C-alpha positions, 0 to 999 in steps of 0.5 A: 468486503471480500478479496477479488483476487489473489494478490496485486504485484507491486508494479500493479499497485504502483500503476493503481496508486500513481506510487512508485515501486521505491515508495511503496517498499519504504512505506512497507518497511516503515510500517506506514501500511495497515497489514503486513503484505503477503508474500507469494512463492518466491517472496513476491509481494502480494497486495490486497484491494484493501491496501489499494484502497488505503494507499490511494486514500492516504496519499491524497494530501496536499503537495507540502505532505510528502508522507501519509500519516501512520496507519494507527493514526488512520485505524484508530 
């Protein structure tokens, strides 16, 4: 599926997924995302539609599970 936008800000992704910006930064830092987050001019994070889809799907877990599985588990 081709990209339909040049990139979403961390705030836009937080709003669309229901995750906090702190959680998004944590997932990036821990390597939980499928691919590295692109950076725009000035170093701002630019998330893709694919990132949002993956985050939405991987964080729909029972309340007892607080962390999504690793990217390698989901993509293998």
